[in-house]
BAMI-281608 format. One record per residue (C-alpha): x, y, z; residue in one letter. Coordinates in nm, 4 decimals, padded with zeros to 6 digits, always signed. Layout:
! BAMI-281608
atom x->X; y->Y; z->Z; type->A
...
This chain:
! BAMI-281608
atom x->-01.7930; y->+04.9366; z->+09.8835; type->M
atom x->-02.0382; y->+05.2254; z->+09.9044; type->T
atom x->-01.8651; y->+05.5498; z->+09.8145; type->P
atom x->-01.8395; y->+05.8254; z->+10.0683; type->I
atom x->-02.0412; y->+06.1235; z->+09.9525; type->S
atom x->-01.9076; y->+06.4751; z->+09.9723; type->V
atom x->-02.1557; y->+06.7512; z->+09.9000; type->E
atom x->-02.0632; y->+07.1160; z->+09.8629; type->V
atom x->-02.3528; y->+07.3599; z->+09.9024; type->I
atom x->-02.3147; y->+07.7245; z->+09.8123; type->G
atom x->-02.3539; y->+08.0091; z->+09.5673; type->Y
atom x->-02.1648; y->+07.9460; z->+09.2453; type->T
atom x->-02.0048; y->+08.2877; z->+09.2095; type->F
atom x->-01.9460; y->+08.3577; z->+09.5770; type->R
atom x->-01.6193; y->+08.2880; z->+09.7613; type->P
atom x->-01.5104; y->+07.9295; z->+09.8110; type->C
atom x->-01.3929; y->+08.0068; z->+10.1636; type->G
atom x->-01.3739; y->+08.2782; z->+10.4268; type->P
atom x->-01.0257; y->+08.3999; z->+10.3358; type->F
atom x->-00.8834; y->+08.5326; z->+10.0080; type->P
atom x->-00.6635; y->+08.3090; z->+09.7948; type->C
atom x->-00.2956; y->+08.3424; z->+09.8708; type->D
atom x->+00.0272; y->+08.1859; z->+09.7522; type->A
atom x->+00.0339; y->+07.9401; z->+10.0460; type->D
atom x->-00.2474; y->+07.7305; z->+09.8894; type->R
atom x->-00.3546; y->+07.5994; z->+10.2296; type->S
atom x->-00.6709; y->+07.4710; z->+10.0585; type->C
atom x->-00.4576; y->+07.2270; z->+09.8587; type->G
atom x->-00.5800; y->+07.3478; z->+09.5194; type->L
atom x->-00.3845; y->+07.5180; z->+09.2434; type->T
atom x->-00.6125; y->+07.5045; z->+08.9376; type->E
atom x->-00.8523; y->+07.7669; z->+09.0700; type->C
atom x->-00.5902; y->+07.9960; z->+09.2275; type->F
atom x->-00.6889; y->+08.3609; z->+09.2098; type->G
atom x->-01.0463; y->+08.2980; z->+09.0982; type->R
atom x->-01.1857; y->+08.2508; z->+09.4498; type->E
atom x->-01.5332; y->+08.1304; z->+09.3533; type->T
atom x->-01.7125; y->+07.8021; z->+09.3973; type->L
atom x->-01.7569; y->+07.7811; z->+09.0188; type->A
atom x->-01.3809; y->+07.7295; z->+08.9806; type->F
atom x->-01.2990; y->+07.5699; z->+09.3162; type->A
atom x->-01.5553; y->+07.2881; z->+09.2985; type->F
atom x->-01.4171; y->+07.1207; z->+08.9817; type->P
atom x->-01.0647; y->+07.1480; z->+09.1240; type->A
atom x->-01.1821; y->+06.9926; z->+09.4532; type->L
atom x->-01.3645; y->+06.7130; z->+09.2737; type->E
atom x->-01.0544; y->+06.6325; z->+09.0683; type->K
atom x->-00.8255; y->+06.6380; z->+09.3746; type->A
atom x->-01.0532; y->+06.4126; z->+09.5805; type->L
atom x->-01.0985; y->+06.1683; z->+09.2910; type->K
atom x->-00.7195; y->+06.1533; z->+09.2439; type->E
atom x->-00.6709; y->+06.0843; z->+09.6135; type->R
atom x->-00.9656; y->+05.8530; z->+09.6868; type->F
atom x->-01.0743; y->+05.7253; z->+09.3446; type->G
atom x->-01.4136; y->+05.5548; z->+09.3335; type->D
atom x->-01.4356; y->+05.5538; z->+09.7123; type->R
atom x->-01.5728; y->+05.9084; z->+09.7013; type->V
atom x->-01.8522; y->+06.0832; z->+09.5131; type->S
atom x->-01.8493; y->+06.4619; z->+09.4995; type->V
atom x->-02.1539; y->+06.6743; z->+09.4176; type->I
atom x->-02.2319; y->+07.0431; z->+09.4084; type->L
atom x->-02.5652; y->+07.1822; z->+09.5218; type->T
atom x->-02.5804; y->+07.5397; z->+09.3928; type->P
atom x->-02.8061; y->+07.7863; z->+09.5732; type->L
atom x->-02.8216; y->+08.0399; z->+09.2902; type->D
atom x->-03.1739; y->+07.9446; z->+09.1798; type->E
atom x->-03.3127; y->+07.8997; z->+09.5307; type->G
atom x->-03.2410; y->+07.7331; z->+09.8617; type->V
atom x->-03.3804; y->+07.3804; z->+09.9060; type->P
atom x->-03.5838; y->+07.3249; z->+10.2225; type->E
atom x->-03.3325; y->+07.0676; z->+10.3507; type->R
atom x->-03.0604; y->+07.3358; z->+10.3358; type->V
atom x->-03.2841; y->+07.5845; z->+10.5191; type->V
atom x->-03.3284; y->+07.3219; z->+10.7920; type->E
atom x->-02.9512; y->+07.2563; z->+10.8103; type->M
atom x->-02.8828; y->+07.6266; z->+10.8525; type->V
atom x->-03.1554; y->+07.6561; z->+11.1161; type->R
atom x->-03.0086; y->+07.3694; z->+11.3203; type->I
atom x->-02.6308; y->+07.3837; z->+11.2626; type->D
atom x->-02.5600; y->+07.7416; z->+11.1434; type->H
atom x->-02.2835; y->+07.6240; z->+10.9064; type->P
atom x->-02.0820; y->+07.8791; z->+10.7093; type->P
atom x->-02.0982; y->+07.8875; z->+10.3301; type->L
atom x->-01.9965; y->+07.6887; z->+10.1491; type->P
atom x->-02.1569; y->+07.4109; z->+10.3520; type->I
atom x->-01.9665; y->+07.0820; z->+10.3383; type->I
atom x->-02.1419; y->+06.7507; z->+10.4007; type->L
atom x->-01.9690; y->+06.4147; z->+10.4312; type->V
atom x->-02.2133; y->+06.1256; z->+10.4060; type->N
atom x->-02.4971; y->+06.3722; z->+10.4584; type->G
atom x->-02.3606; y->+06.5194; z->+10.7809; type->K
atom x->-02.2493; y->+06.8798; z->+10.8163; type->V
atom x->-01.8774; y->+06.8965; z->+10.8896; type->V
atom x->-01.7183; y->+07.2144; z->+11.0291; type->P
atom x->-01.4991; y->+07.3002; z->+10.7320; type->V
atom x->-01.6581; y->+07.6156; z->+10.5875; type->G
atom x->-01.4289; y->+07.6232; z->+10.2849; type->A
atom x->-01.3293; y->+07.4237; z->+09.9808; type->V
atom x->-01.0188; y->+07.2681; z->+10.1363; type->S
atom x->-00.8710; y->+06.9344; z->+10.0298; type->V
atom x->-00.6767; y->+06.8680; z->+10.3539; type->P
atom x->-00.9713; y->+06.9486; z->+10.5801; type->R
atom x->-01.2309; y->+06.7575; z->+10.3762; type->I
atom x->-00.9918; y->+06.4642; z->+10.3241; type->A
atom x->-00.9514; y->+06.4319; z->+10.7020; type->A
atom x->-01.3269; y->+06.3738; z->+10.7363; type->Y
atom x->-01.3253; y->+06.1261; z->+10.4475; type->I
atom x->-01.0342; y->+05.9327; z->+10.5993; type->E
atom x->-01.2097; y->+05.9195; z->+10.9370; type->A
atom x->-01.5109; y->+05.7646; z->+10.7623; type->T
atom x->-01.3157; y->+05.5010; z->+10.5662; type->L
């Protein structure tokens, strides 16, 4: 079985979502609580998705800190996604945050 790819695109030390962290943990992550940056949220997301989906999912981070790849410029031009950009199997999904429940819903729909 080919794994489903999840790609997170964003700036490493920028927020991992549009809203501040709060005690509700609606993103489904606890390890990065209070740090609110992609640098801490991405490893927690990767761990959570691997625990839930195992080898059926691959999770990668494309940091924009050193420059924005042309393919990302094109995505933004066409789809206007919020940062961080979330791709599932190469397609922009309207998540706009590092959120296990929201990303998992797109993975499950693809399985």
